[in-house]
C-alpha positions in Angstrom: 97.7 87.6 91.3 98.6 90.9 89.7 100.4 92.2 86.6 100.7 95.3 84.5 98.2 96.0 81.8 98.8 93.7 78.7 101.1 91.4 80.7 99.0 88.4 80.0 97.3 88.1 83.4 93.9 87.1 81.9 95.4 84.1 80.2 97.0 83.0 83.4 93.8 83.5 85.3 91.8 81.5 82.8 94.3 78.6 82.9 94.2 78.6 86.7 90.4 78.4 86.7 90.6 75.5 84.2 92.9 73.7 86.6 90.5 74.0 89.4 91.2 77.4 91.1 88.4 79.4 92.6 89.0 82.6 90.7 88.0 86.0 92.2 88.4 88.5 89.3 88.5 92.0 90.7 88.0 93.6 87.3 84.9 91.5 86.7 83.5 92.3 90.1 84.4 96.0 89.6 82.1 96.0 86.5 79.4 94.2 88.4 79.2 96.6 91.3 78.6 99.6 89.0 75.9 98.0 86.8 72.7 100.0 86.3 70.6 100.1 89.4 73.4 99.4 91.8 74.4 101.7 94.7 77.9 101.7 93.2 76.8 103.3 90.0 74.8 105.8 91.9 77.8 106.8 93.9 80.0 107.2 90.8 77.4 109.4 89.1 77.2 111.6 92.2 81.0 112.0 92.1 81.5 112.4 88.4 78.2 113.7 87.1 75.6 112.1 84.8 77.7 112.7 81.7 79.7 109.6 82.5 76.7 107.5 81.5 75.9 106.4 78.0 72.6 106.6 76.3 71.4 103.4 77.9 72.2 104.6 81.5 75.4 102.4 81.7 78.8 103.6 82.7 80.6 105.1 79.8 84.0 103.5 80.6 86.1 105.2 77.9 84.8 108.6 79.0 85.4 107.8 82.7 88.8 106.4 81.9 89.8 109.5 80.0 89.2 111.5 83.2 90.7 109.2 85.8 93.9 108.2 83.9 94.8 111.8 83.4 93.9 113.1 86.9 95.3 111.0 89.7 93.1 112.7 92.3 90.0 111.7 90.4 91.3 108.2 90.0 91.8 108.0 93.8 88.2 109.2 94.3 86.9 106.5 92.0 88.9 103.8 93.7 87.5 105.0 97.1 84.0 104.2 95.8 84.6 101.0 93.9 87.3 99.2 95.9 85.3 98.7 99.1 82.5 97.2 97.1 84.8 94.9 95.3 86.4 93.7 98.5 83.0 93.0 100.0 81.9 90.9 97.0 85.2 89.1 96.9 85.0 88.2 100.5 81.6 86.5 99.9 83.0 84.4 97.1 86.0 83.3 99.2 83.9 82.4 102.2 81.9 80.0 100.0 85.1 78.2 98.7 86.1 74.7 100.0 88.6 74.7 102.9 91.4 73.2 100.8 90.6 75.2 97.6 93.2 77.2 95.8 91.6 80.7 95.7 93.2 83.1 93.2 92.3 86.7 93.6 93.1 88.6 90.4 93.8 92.1 91.6 95.3 94.5 89.0 96.0 97.2 91.5 97.3 94.9 94.3 100.6 96.8 94.8 99.0 100.2 94.4 96.5 99.5 97.2 99.1 97.8 99.4 97.2 94.5 99.8 100.1 92.1 99.1 100.7 91.3 102.7 97.2 90.0 103.1 97.8 86.9 100.9 99.7 83.6 101.3 101.4 84.1 98.0 101.7 86.9 95.4 101.9 85.8 91.8 103.1 88.5 89.3 102.6 88.1 85.6 105.3 90.1 84.0 106.4 91.2 80.5 108.8 93.9 79.4 107.3 97.3 79.0 108.1 97.4 75.3 106.2 94.1 74.8 103.2 95.4 76.7 103.2 98.6 74.7 103.3 96.7 71.5 100.3 94.5 72.6 98.2 97.5 73.5 98.8 99.4 70.3 98.6 96.4 67.9 95.9 94.3 69.5 93.8 96.7 71.5 93.9 99.6 69.1 95.3 102.2 71.6 97.4 105.1 70.6 100.9 105.0 72.0 100.1 108.0 74.2 97.0 106.4 75.6 98.9 103.1 76.2 101.8 104.9 78.0 99.2 106.8 80.1 97.6 103.6 81.2 101.0 102.1 82.1 102.0 105.2 84.0 98.8 105.0 86.1 99.8 101.7 87.5 102.7 100.7 89.9 106.1 100.5 88.2 107.3 97.2 87.0 110.0 97.3 89.6 107.6 97.7 92.4 105.4 94.8 91.2 108.4 92.5 90.9 109.5 93.4 94.4 106.1 92.4 95.7 106.1 89.0 94.0 106.7 85.6 95.5 106.4 84.1 92.1 107.0 85.8 88.8 105.7 84.3 85.5 107.5 85.9 82.6 105.2 86.3 79.5 107.5 87.4 76.8 107.6 84.1 74.9 104.8 81.9 73.4 101.4 81.2 74.8 102.4 77.5 75.2 105.4 78.5 77.3 103.3 80.6 79.6 100.6 77.9 80.0 103.3 75.3 80.8 104.7 77.5 83.5 101.2 77.9 85.0 100.7 74.1 85.0 104.0 73.6 86.7 103.2 76.2 89.4 99.8 74.7 90.0 101.1 71.1 90.5 104.4 71.9 92.2 103.5 74.7 94.5 99.9 75.9 94.7 98.1 72.6 95.3 100.5 71.2 97.9 100.6 74.7 99.6 96.8 74.8 99.9 96.7 71.2 101.1 99.4 71.8 103.8 97.4 74.9 105.1 94.2 72.9 105.3 96.0 70.1 107.2 98.0 72.4 109.4 101.2 70.8 108.1 104.7 72.2 107.5 105.9 71.5 104.0 108.1 68.4 104.0 111.9 68.8 103.9 114.5 66.2 103.3 118.1 65.9 102.1 121.5 66.7 103.3 122.5 70.3 104.2 123.4 72.2 101.1 125.0 75.7 101.4 123.9 78.2 98.8 125.9 81.3 97.8 124.7 84.5 99.5 121.5 85.7 97.9 120.9 89.4 97.9 117.1 88.7 97.6 116.9 86.9 101.0 116.2 90.1 103.0 113.4 91.2 100.6 111.8 87.8 100.9 112.1 87.9 104.7 110.5 91.3 104.9 107.5 90.1 102.9 107.0 87.1 105.1 107.4 89.3 108.2 104.6 91.6 107.0 102.2 88.6 106.6 103.0 87.4 110.1 102.3 90.9 111.6 98.9 91.0 109.8 98.0 87.5 111.1 98.1 88.6 114.8 98.6 92.3 114.9 97.7 92.8 118.5 100.1 90.2 119.8 103.2 90.3 117.6 105.8 92.6 119.2 108.2 92.3 116.3 109.4 90.0 113.5 113.1 90.0 112.8 115.1 88.3 110.1 117.8 86.2 111.9 120.1 83.4 111.1 122.6 83.1 108.2 120.3 84.4 105.5 120.2 87.7 107.5 124.0 88.2 107.3 125.2 89.7 104.0 127.9 87.7 102.3 127.4 84.5 104.3 126.7 81.2 102.7 123.6 79.5 104.0 121.0 76.8 103.5 118.2 78.4 101.5 116.0 78.6 104.6 114.7 81.9 105.9 114.9 82.1 109.7 112.5 84.6 111.4 112.1 85.4 115.0 108.7 86.5 116.2 108.7 88.2 119.6 105.8 87.8 122.0 105.1 88.9 125.6 104.9 85.4 126.9 104.6 81.8 125.7 100.9 81.7 126.5 100.5 84.3 123.8 102.5 82.1 121.4 100.2 79.2 122.0 97.1 81.3 121.7 98.1 82.8 118.3 99.4 79.4 116.9 96.1 78.8 114.9 96.2 82.3 113.4 99.8 81.8 112.3 98.8 78.4 110.8 95.9 79.9 108.9 98.4 82.5 107.5 100.6 79.7 106.2 102.9 79.0 109.1 101.8 75.9 111.0 103.3 74.8 114.3 106.2 72.3 114.1 105.3 70.0 117.0 107.8 68.7 119.4 110.4 71.5 119.3 109.8 73.5 122.4 113.3 74.7 123.4 116.5 76.1 122.0 119.8 74.6 122.9 121.0 76.7 125.9 124.5 76.8 124.4 126.1 75.8 127.7 124.2 78.4 129.8 122.3 77.7 133.0 118.5 77.7 133.4 117.5 75.7 130.3 113.8 76.5 130.8 114.5 80.1 130.0 115.3 79.0 126.5 111.8 77.7 125.8 110.2 78.7 122.4 107.7 77.6 119.8 108.8 76.6 116.3 106.6 77.1 113.2 107.5 76.4 109.6 106.1 77.3 106.2 103.3 75.4 104.4 104.8 76.6 101.1 106.9 73.8 99.6 109.0 76.3 97.6 110.0 78.6 100.4 111.4 76.9 103.5 111.0 79.0 106.7 111.9 78.4 110.3 109.7 80.7 112.5 111.1 80.9 116.0 108.6 82.3 118.5 110.4 83.6 121.6 109.5 85.8 124.5 111.0 89.2 124.1 113.9 89.6 126.6 114.5 85.9 127.0 118.0 84.4 126.5 117.2 82.7 123.2 115.6 85.9 121.8 118.7 87.9 122.8 121.1 85.3 121.5 119.5 85.2 118.0 119.7 89.0 117.6 123.2 89.5 119.1 124.6 86.6 117.1 123.3 88.1 113.8 124.5 91.6 114.6 128.0 90.2 115.6 128.4 88.4 112.4 127.3 91.5 110.4 129.8 93.7 112.2 132.8 91.3 112.4 134.2 89.9 109.1 136.6 87.6 110.9 133.8 86.0 113.0 131.7 85.7 109.9 134.4 83.9 108.0 135.1 81.6 111.0 131.4 80.7 111.1 131.3 80.1 107.3 134.3 77.8 107.6 132.5 75.8 110.4 129.3 75.6 108.3 131.3 74.3 105.3 133.1 71.7 107.5 129.8 70.5 109.0 128.0 70.4 105.6 130.8 68.2 104.2 130.7 66.0 107.3 126.9 65.4 106.8 126.8 65.4 103.0 125.3 61.9 102.9 122.6 62.5 105.6 118.9 62.1 104.9 118.2 65.4 106.6 119.8 68.4 108.3 119.4 67.4 112.0 122.9 66.0 112.4 124.4 69.1 110.8 122.4 71.4 113.2 123.3 69.2 116.3 127.0 69.1 115.5 127.3 72.9 115.2 126.3 73.3 118.9 129.8 72.8 120.2 131.0 75.8 118.0 128.1 77.9 119.3 128.9 77.0 122.9 132.7 77.3 122.7 133.3 80.0 120.1 130.1 82.0 119.3 128.7 82.5 122.8 131.9 84.0 124.3 132.9 85.8 121.1 129.7 87.6 120.7 129.5 88.6 124.3 133.0 90.2 124.1 131.8 92.1 121.0 128.6 93.2 122.6 130.5 94.5 125.6 133.1 96.4 123.6 130.6 97.8 121.1 127.9 98.7 123.6 125.3 96.5 121.7 121.9 96.4 123.3 118.9 94.4 122.2 115.8 96.3 121.0 113.0 97.3 123.4 109.4 96.6 122.3 106.1 98.0 123.4 103.1 95.9 122.6 100.4 97.1 120.2 97.8 96.6 122.9 99.7 98.7 125.3 100.0 101.4 122.8 96.3 101.3 122.2 95.6 101.5 125.9 97.9 104.5 126.3 96.3 106.2 123.3 
């Protein structure tokens, strides 16, 4: 969880703790690690001089703040001392939490320190800058200049919002914010944590529903891809956004399809527990793509994972780099991006199939019935486009190979 100064993050954190979350408060820990007698305080004094202590030998926070919020290089120096100590203490608290606990790490500088990809979910508590400025001057006694300086020292509001999976807007009443927190806890956080602990993909049901093109789908896919790369950095060759949500202007079910490339399926099986722990459990029983009328069906083998998050459906296709299924997914996406006529033809087929299966209990019939179009129209059409355009799939070099060469 993160949020700009005076956004209301403390109120959200308090409510989450009341609901049962294990709260890891980075600000509180940051104060603890520089208490008198700690190695952290000694390191700060070495860097900034004894004048940043008060008469009782404690850190004079206003004096230190006046230095670091005016001098970015000194702020970076302070962060370099305190942040490793905070992370070490936070790790100990998290290790002691129950397996199915909802652990909320309150990190004001989450975006500034680039940590957002290390978490299952990023919650941003947000309020317009004018509202935050008013809170700081009226309730905290800051001058406007000091308040603006504190705001400028943090990530921009735009960057924080771009990092968020969930945004709680705190520009209304206290009761409205608390109600939003309660809804998030019951509807998303608790089932998400339970699914991860049980290794279960979040349940899906209902007929296929096509949504209007969402310009935010690529941003969401990029954030999910970064988490996957962190989960198994030595084995993931690439994570690509594929499927209809990767094609601008195309209607799609609100499901993000990602393709994770691996050297071989043995690697896919070995990293499955790591992906599950990161929030992407294996979807058992789906081991092969439809070969779309091509020979050698075994060459289309894959592993399919989903998302444990009930509010963000994801299909994670794990395929061997260079395999037919891997190539088909990338070529099909790029063909639709490049060819408006092909894109519209596919959109029409999707609409026809969605109407045909509008009363279904799930989307399996919709997916199965599209296979004829993939075989008879998509496969030959995209191959003609690939040949005429000179399209080639990407070439990957594994991280481990790079390390060995280095």
